[in-house]
C-alpha positions as CSV (number, residue, x, y, z in Angstrom):
1,X,-30.0,-175.0,15.8
2,X,-27.9,-172.0,16.7
3,X,-29.9,-169.2,15.2
4,X,-27.9,-166.2,13.8
5,X,-27.8,-163.4,16.3
6,X,-29.5,-161.0,13.9
7,X,-32.7,-163.1,14.2
8,X,-32.4,-163.5,17.9
9,X,-32.0,-159.8,18.7
10,X,-35.5,-158.7,17.8
11,X,-36.9,-161.4,20.1
12,X,-34.7,-160.3,23.0
13,X,-35.8,-156.7,22.5
14,X,-39.5,-157.7,22.6
15,X,-38.9,-159.7,25.8
16,X,-37.2,-156.8,27.4
17,X,-40.0,-154.4,26.4
18,X,-42.5,-156.8,27.8
19,X,-40.7,-156.9,31.1
20,X,-40.4,-153.1,31.2
21,X,-44.2,-152.6,30.9
22,X,-45.0,-154.9,33.8
23,X,-46.0,-152.9,36.9
24,X,-43.4,-153.0,39.7
25,X,-45.9,-154.5,42.1
26,X,-46.5,-157.3,39.6
27,X,-42.8,-158.0,39.4
28,X,-42.1,-158.2,43.1
29,X,-41.7,-160.4,45.0
30,X,-40.6,-162.8,42.4
31,X,-41.5,-166.4,42.7
32,X,-41.0,-168.9,39.9
33,X,-44.2,-170.6,38.9
34,X,-44.4,-174.4,39.2
35,X,-45.4,-176.5,36.2
36,X,-48.9,-177.0,37.7
37,X,-49.3,-173.3,38.3
38,X,-48.5,-172.5,34.6
39,X,-51.3,-174.9,33.7
40,X,-53.9,-173.0,35.8
41,X,-55.7,-170.4,33.7
42,X,-56.2,-167.0,35.4
43,X,-59.5,-166.3,33.6
44,X,-62.2,-168.2,31.8
45,X,-62.1,-168.7,28.0
46,X,-62.8,-165.6,26.0
47,X,-65.4,-165.5,23.3
48,X,-64.1,-166.6,19.9
49,X,-67.0,-165.6,17.7
50,X,-70.1,-167.6,16.8
51,X,-70.1,-171.4,16.4
52,X,-69.6,-172.5,12.8
53,X,-71.2,-175.4,11.0
54,X,-70.4,-179.0,11.8
55,X,-71.9,-182.4,10.8
56,X,-73.2,-185.1,13.1
57,X,-75.5,-187.7,11.5
58,X,-79.1,-187.2,12.6
59,X,-78.3,-184.0,14.5
60,X,-77.0,-181.4,12.0
61,X,-77.0,-181.2,8.2
62,X,-73.9,-182.1,6.2
63,X,-71.5,-179.2,5.8
64,X,-71.2,-178.3,2.1
65,X,-69.0,-175.7,0.4
66,X,-70.7,-172.4,-0.3
67,X,-69.7,-168.8,-1.1
68,X,-67.9,-168.3,2.2
69,X,-66.8,-171.8,3.3
70,X,-64.4,-173.8,1.2
71,X,-62.7,-177.2,1.7
72,X,-59.3,-177.1,3.4
73,X,-56.3,-177.8,1.2
74,X,-55.3,-181.4,1.3
75,X,-52.2,-183.3,0.2
76,X,-49.1,-185.3,1.0
77,X,-47.0,-183.0,-1.1
78,X,-44.8,-180.8,1.1
79,X,-46.5,-177.7,-0.2
80,X,-47.9,-174.8,1.8
81,X,-51.6,-174.4,2.4
82,X,-51.2,-170.7,1.8
83,X,-50.6,-169.4,5.3
84,X,-46.9,-169.1,4.6
85,X,-45.2,-168.6,1.3
86,X,-43.5,-171.7,-0.1
87,X,-40.1,-170.0,0.2
88,X,-36.7,-170.8,-1.3
89,X,-36.2,-174.3,-2.7
90,X,-35.9,-176.6,0.2
91,X,-32.6,-178.1,-1.0
92,X,-31.0,-174.6,-0.8
93,X,-31.7,-174.0,2.9
94,X,-29.1,-174.8,5.5
95,X,-28.1,-173.6,9.0
96,X,-26.4,-170.5,7.6
97,X,-29.3,-169.0,5.8
98,X,-32.5,-170.4,7.4
99,X,-35.0,-168.0,8.8
100,X,-37.5,-170.2,10.8
101,X,-40.6,-168.0,10.4
102,X,-39.9,-166.8,6.8
103,X,-41.6,-169.6,4.8
104,X,-43.0,-173.1,4.8
105,X,-39.7,-174.6,3.6
106,X,-37.7,-172.7,6.3
107,X,-40.2,-174.0,9.0
108,X,-39.9,-177.5,7.6
109,X,-36.1,-177.3,7.8
110,X,-36.1,-176.5,11.5
111,X,-38.9,-179.1,12.1
112,X,-36.6,-181.7,10.5
113,X,-33.3,-180.5,11.9
114,X,-31.4,-182.7,14.4
115,X,-30.6,-181.0,17.6
116,X,-27.3,-181.4,19.5
117,X,-26.1,-181.2,23.1
118,X,-24.5,-177.9,22.3
119,X,-27.8,-176.5,21.1
120,X,-29.7,-177.6,24.2
121,X,-30.7,-181.2,23.6
122,X,-31.5,-183.1,26.8
123,X,-30.1,-183.9,29.2
124,X,-33.2,-186.2,29.2
125,X,-35.1,-186.5,26.0
126,X,-37.1,-188.7,23.6
127,X,-36.1,-187.4,20.2
128,X,-33.5,-185.3,18.5
129,X,-35.9,-183.5,16.1
130,X,-39.6,-182.9,15.5
131,X,-39.5,-185.1,12.4
132,X,-38.4,-188.1,14.5
133,X,-41.9,-188.4,15.9
134,X,-43.9,-186.6,13.2
135,X,-43.0,-188.0,9.8
136,X,-45.0,-190.5,7.8
137,X,-45.5,-190.0,4.1
138,X,-44.3,-186.4,4.6
139,X,-43.0,-184.3,7.4
140,X,-45.7,-183.5,9.9
141,X,-47.5,-186.8,9.7
142,X,-47.9,-189.3,12.5
143,X,-45.5,-192.1,13.3
144,X,-45.0,-195.3,15.4
145,X,-43.0,-193.5,18.1
146,X,-44.5,-193.6,21.5
147,X,-43.8,-191.8,24.7
148,X,-43.9,-193.5,28.1
149,X,-46.0,-192.1,31.1
150,X,-46.2,-193.4,34.6
151,X,-47.2,-192.6,38.1
152,X,-49.3,-194.1,40.8
153,X,-53.0,-193.9,41.9
154,X,-54.1,-194.1,45.5
155,X,-57.1,-195.8,46.9
156,X,-59.2,-192.7,46.4
157,X,-58.4,-192.5,42.7
158,X,-56.0,-189.6,43.0
159,X,-53.1,-189.7,40.6
160,X,-49.5,-188.9,41.6
161,X,-46.8,-188.3,39.1
162,X,-43.5,-190.1,39.1
163,X,-40.5,-188.4,40.7
164,X,-39.8,-186.3,37.6
165,X,-43.3,-186.0,36.3
166,X,-45.5,-188.4,34.5
167,X,-43.4,-188.5,31.3
168,X,-40.4,-190.9,31.5
169,X,-37.9,-189.7,28.9
170,X,-36.3,-192.8,27.2
171,X,-33.0,-191.2,26.3
172,X,-30.3,-189.1,27.9
173,X,-27.0,-187.4,27.0
174,X,-25.2,-189.3,29.8
175,X,-25.7,-192.9,30.8
176,X,-26.1,-192.2,34.5
177,X,-29.2,-190.0,34.1
178,X,-31.3,-192.2,31.9
179,X,-34.8,-192.3,33.6
180,X,-36.3,-195.5,34.8
181,X,-39.8,-196.5,36.0
182,X,-40.1,-196.9,39.8
183,X,-41.6,-200.1,41.1
184,X,-44.3,-198.2,43.0
185,X,-45.5,-196.4,39.9
186,X,-48.0,-198.9,38.7
187,X,-50.1,-196.5,36.5
188,X,-48.3,-197.0,33.2
189,X,-49.1,-196.3,29.6
190,X,-47.7,-195.5,26.2
191,X,-49.0,-192.6,24.1
192,X,-48.5,-192.6,20.3
193,X,-47.2,-189.6,18.4
194,X,-50.0,-187.6,16.9
195,X,-50.4,-186.2,13.4
196,X,-49.7,-182.5,13.0
197,X,-50.7,-182.1,9.4
198,X,-53.6,-179.6,9.2
199,X,-52.8,-178.3,12.6
200,X,-53.3,-174.7,11.6
201,X,-56.9,-175.4,10.6
202,X,-57.6,-177.3,13.8
203,X,-56.2,-174.3,15.8
204,X,-58.6,-172.0,13.9
205,X,-61.7,-173.9,14.9
206,X,-63.2,-171.6,17.5
207,X,-63.8,-172.7,21.0
208,X,-67.5,-171.8,20.3
209,X,-67.7,-174.5,17.6
210,X,-66.2,-177.2,19.8
211,X,-68.6,-176.3,22.6
212,X,-71.5,-176.4,20.2
213,X,-70.4,-179.9,19.1
214,X,-70.3,-181.0,22.8
215,X,-73.7,-179.5,23.5
216,X,-75.2,-181.3,20.5
217,X,-74.0,-184.7,21.5
218,X,-76.4,-187.0,23.4
219,X,-75.8,-186.7,27.2
220,X,-74.5,-190.3,27.5
221,X,-71.9,-189.6,24.8
222,X,-71.1,-186.0,25.5
223,X,-67.5,-185.1,25.5
224,X,-65.5,-183.0,28.0
225,X,-64.1,-179.7,26.6
226,X,-61.2,-179.1,29.0
227,X,-60.3,-175.4,29.6
228,X,-56.6,-175.1,29.5
229,X,-54.2,-172.2,29.6
230,X,-52.9,-170.6,26.4
231,X,-49.4,-170.0,27.6
232,X,-48.6,-167.2,25.2
233,X,-52.0,-165.5,25.7
234,X,-53.5,-163.0,28.2
235,X,-54.1,-165.6,30.9
236,X,-57.6,-166.6,29.8
237,X,-58.3,-170.3,29.1
238,X,-59.1,-171.9,25.8
239,X,-60.7,-175.2,24.9
240,X,-58.0,-177.8,24.5
241,X,-57.5,-179.8,21.3
242,X,-53.9,-180.8,20.8
243,X,-52.4,-183.9,22.5
244,X,-54.0,-187.1,23.7
245,X,-55.5,-185.2,26.6
246,X,-56.4,-182.1,24.6
247,X,-54.0,-180.4,27.0
248,X,-53.2,-177.5,24.7
249,X,-55.4,-175.0,22.8
250,X,-52.6,-173.4,20.7
251,X,-49.9,-174.7,18.5
252,X,-47.3,-172.5,20.2
253,X,-48.1,-173.9,23.6
254,X,-48.2,-177.5,22.1
255,X,-44.8,-177.1,20.3
256,X,-43.1,-175.4,23.3
257,X,-44.3,-178.3,25.5
258,X,-42.9,-180.9,23.1
259,X,-39.7,-179.0,22.6
260,X,-39.0,-179.3,26.3
261,X,-40.5,-182.7,27.1
262,X,-39.5,-184.6,23.9
263,X,-36.2,-182.9,23.1
264,X,-35.2,-181.3,26.4
265,X,-34.9,-177.8,25.0
266,X,-36.2,-174.9,27.1
267,X,-37.9,-171.8,25.7
268,X,-39.7,-168.8,27.0
269,X,-43.0,-170.7,27.7
270,X,-41.2,-173.7,29.2
271,X,-38.1,-172.2,30.7
272,X,-37.3,-174.9,33.3
273,X,-35.2,-177.9,32.5
274,X,-36.6,-181.4,33.2
275,X,-35.1,-183.5,35.9
276,X,-33.9,-187.1,35.8
277,X,-36.3,-189.0,38.0
278,X,-36.6,-185.9,40.2
279,X,-32.8,-185.1,40.3
280,X,-31.8,-181.7,38.9
281,X,-29.6,-182.1,35.8
282,X,-30.0,-178.7,34.2
283,X,-27.6,-175.8,33.6
284,X,-25.0,-175.5,36.3
285,X,-24.5,-179.3,36.5
286,X,-22.1,-181.3,34.5
287,X,-24.9,-182.5,32.3
288,X,-26.2,-179.3,30.7
289,X,-23.8,-176.7,29.2
290,X,-26.5,-174.3,27.8
291,X,-28.2,-171.6,29.9
292,X,-32.0,-171.5,29.9
293,X,-34.0,-170.7,27.9
294,X,-32.1,-172.5,25.3
295,X,-34.2,-171.4,22.3
296,X,-35.4,-168.1,21.1
297,X,-36.9,-168.7,17.6
298,X,-36.9,-172.3,16.4
299,X,-40.1,-173.0,18.2
300,X,-41.8,-170.2,16.2
301,X,-40.5,-172.0,13.1
302,X,-42.2,-175.2,14.2
303,X,-45.5,-173.4,14.6
304,X,-45.1,-171.5,11.3
305,X,-44.6,-174.9,9.6
306,X,-47.6,-176.6,11.3
307,X,-49.9,-173.7,10.5
308,X,-48.9,-174.0,6.9
309,X,-49.5,-177.7,6.4
310,X,-52.3,-179.2,4.4
311,X,-54.7,-181.8,5.9
312,X,-54.2,-185.5,5.1
313,X,-55.9,-186.3,1.8
314,X,-58.5,-188.9,1.2
315,X,-57.8,-192.1,-0.8
316,X,-60.0,-193.4,-3.6
317,X,-63.7,-193.2,-2.9
318,X,-65.4,-196.4,-4.0
319,X,-68.9,-197.6,-3.6
320,X,-67.8,-199.7,-0.6
321,X,-66.2,-196.6,1.0
322,X,-69.4,-194.5,0.5
323,X,-71.5,-197.3,2.0
324,X,-69.1,-197.7,4.9
325,X,-69.1,-194.0,5.7
326,X,-72.9,-194.0,5.7
327,X,-73.0,-197.0,8.0
328,X,-70.2,-195.5,10.2
329,X,-72.4,-192.5,10.8
330,X,-75.7,-194.3,11.1
331,X,-74.5,-196.5,14.0
332,X,-73.3,-193.5,16.0
333,X,-69.5,-193.5,15.4
334,X,-69.8,-190.0,14.0
335,X,-71.2,-188.6,17.2
336,X,-67.6,-188.4,18.5
337,X,-65.7,-188.9,15.2
338,X,-67.3,-185.7,13.8
339,X,-67.2,-185.9,10.0
340,X,-66.7,-182.2,9.3
341,X,-66.5,-178.8,10.9
342,X,-65.7,-175.2,9.8
343,X,-62.9,-172.9,11.0
344,X,-63.6,-169.4,12.3
345,X,-64.0,-166.4,10.1
346,X,-61.1,-164.2,9.1
347,X,-60.1,-161.7,11.8
348,X,-61.5,-163.8,14.7
349,X,-59.2,-163.4,17.7
350,X,-58.2,-166.7,19.3
351,X,-55.6,-168.1,21.7
352,X,-56.2,-165.7,24.5
353,X,-55.7,-162.7,22.1
354,X,-52.4,-164.0,20.8
355,X,-53.5,-165.0,17.3
356,X,-55.9,-163.7,14.7
357,X,-57.4,-166.1,12.1
358,X,-55.8,-165.3,8.7
359,X,-57.4,-165.6,5.3
360,X,-55.7,-168.9,4.4
361,X,-57.1,-170.7,7.4
362,X,-60.5,-168.9,7.7
363,X,-63.9,-170.4,6.8
364,X,-62.4,-173.7,5.8
365,X,-64.2,-177.0,6.0
366,X,-62.1,-179.8,7.5
367,X,-62.9,-183.5,7.9
368,X,-60.9,-184.6,10.9
369,X,-63.4,-187.3,12.0
370,X,-62.9,-186.1,15.6
371,X,-64.6,-183.7,18.0
372,X,-61.3,-183.0,19.8
373,X,-63.1,-183.6,23.1
374,X,-62.3,-186.1,25.8
375,X,-64.4,-189.2,26.3
376,X,-64.3,-192.2,28.6
377,X,-64.4,-195.2,26.2
378,X,-62.8,-197.6,28.7
379,X,-59.3,-197.1,27.5
380,X,-58.2,-194.2,29.7
381,X,-54.8,-194.4,31.1
382,X,-55.5,-193.0,34.5
383,X,-53.3,-190.0,34.0
384,X,-54.9,-186.5,34.0
385,X,-53.8,-183.4,32.2
386,X,-52.2,-182.2,35.5
387,X,-52.4,-183.9,38.9
388,X,-54.6,-181.0,40.2
389,X,-58.3,-181.0,41.3
390,X,-59.6,-179.1,38.3
391,X,-58.2,-181.8,35.9
392,X,-59.1,-184.9,38.0
393,X,-61.9,-185.7,35.6
394,X,-59.5,-186.1,32.7
395,X,-57.7,-189.1,34.2
396,X,-59.7,-191.8,32.4
397,X,-60.7,-189.8,29.4
398,X,-58.9,-189.6,26.0
399,X,-59.2,-187.3,23.1
400,X,-61.3,-188.7,20.2
401,X,-58.6,-189.8,17.8
402,X,-58.8,-187.8,14.6
403,X,-59.2,-190.4,11.8
404,X,-57.9,-188.4,8.9
405,X,-54.7,-190.1,7.8
406,X,-55.5,-193.3,9.7
407,X,-54.8,-195.3,6.6
408,X,-51.1,-194.4,7.1
409,X,-51.1,-196.0,10.6
410,X,-50.6,-199.6,11.6
411,X,-50.7,-199.0,15.3
412,X,-54.0,-197.6,16.6
413,X,-55.6,-196.0,19.7
414,X,-53.8,-193.7,22.0
415,X,-51.4,-196.4,23.2
416,X,-50.7,-198.0,19.8
417,X,-51.7,-201.4,21.2
418,X,-54.5,-202.0,18.7
419,X,-53.4,-203.3,15.3
420,X,-56.5,-203.7,13.1
421,X,-59.6,-201.6,12.6
422,X,-61.6,-204.5,14.2
423,X,-59.3,-204.4,17.3
424,X,-59.7,-200.7,17.7
425,X,-63.5,-200.6,17.2
426,X,-64.3,-203.5,19.6
427,X,-62.0,-202.1,22.2
428,X,-64.4,-199.1,22.6
429,X,-66.4,-199.4,25.8
430,X,-67.7,-196.8,28.3
431,X,-69.5,-194.0,26.5
432,X,-69.1,-196.0,23.3
433,X,-70.6,-199.3,24.6
434,X,-73.9,-199.0,22.7
435,X,-72.2,-198.0,19.4
436,X,-69.8,-201.0,19.7
437,X,-72.7,-203.3,20.4
438,X,-74.4,-202.1,17.3
439,X,-71.2,-202.5,15.2
440,X,-70.9,-206.1,16.5
441,X,-74.4,-206.9,15.3
442,X,-73.7,-205.7,11.7
443,X,-73.3,-208.1,8.8
444,X,-69.9,-209.0,7.6
445,X,-70.6,-206.9,4.5
446,X,-71.4,-203.8,6.5
447,X,-68.3,-204.3,8.7
448,X,-66.1,-204.7,5.6
449,X,-67.5,-201.5,4.1
450,X,-66.7,-199.6,7.3
451,X,-63.1,-201.0,7.1
452,X,-63.0,-199.8,3.5
453,X,-64.1,-196.4,4.6
454,X,-61.5,-196.2,7.3
455,X,-58.9,-197.3,4.8
456,X,-59.8,-194.3,2.6
457,X,-59.1,-191.7,5.3
């Protein structure tokens, strides 16, 4: 979307001011950072307050609402969770009057809007709007859309990206630059689009809480909490949680990454255009008419929208569902698929100093049925967060899939190649081997109750 200049100008002035306060010795000599360098934090994660309550069967007590902690708002209703005002009626918003970070409805408009070549789409891309990958029941949900990643792994286990990076964009604005998989790139996988509903609450779970969850897990099932950069922050790391590799800690970093890698639109955090199988096709070539960065404010609207979404609601809670949930936790599934956790308190500074937890998202109990950590359950795709030494251990690990909203999916696991709850459960190996064996020993009645429970999420 071509944002009206009056909304772009303040952002430009802020960028100019930021440049002006950088010491001269820090500005010169200039050298553009590589993608890998941008993903190397310059300082450890900063404290984000005390760990909040979470529930793992047999390890901690159930989290119950009290005077300070309340359940997160839930619903498939296109209504705000309170972080942003609802805004003008959605049907009245168009390109001439939208203000991306004004309201939930404005943010939803830009999240749904179809991008064009003139607005920066491509040259290589996977989708024309955020909604294309994140819409099921309502905008922001998951979908069947999958991205394609490839590379090759040498005899020592070291991964090398394909010529243009591990992501193979499936579409292009010109036929001669559509990307293709190289014969030598035999490490190949799909990754299913993730749910973004409730993302604001997930962002406001403190690093301290995720680390406390990790530390409470039995050693043989303990997850990895990757320290990743917060691209808009002060350079310090954060505990990742967004994406199948938990490669981002903040929604702004996550959205900016997707804007470039899924739609081909550059922004201040991802200013460099993608290639086509390693060949430059950006501004200055016949394929890209728009100077970089191509976006000033839409990505802020995406974030504003995601922070304002409600969590996926539960379905009917029957006796079978209750019995299934109890058995699910008893056999150990809840060690990684953590039933509930609490967001940080109001005023807690997160995201490397770039965001402060607001009232609407503070002290909220969420039930994602995930720890947002990485585990080796035998389904890893061999592709790390980045092909650098500090992330080598992430290659065969995958984020615990949040199960909220799973009843709206008919393709399961990170690659979408499991089609039933039984398929997905029995595919778990590695750190989940013992739990899977216990599940296999259950009676048909217990298994059916677990399926009923999953079908309620």
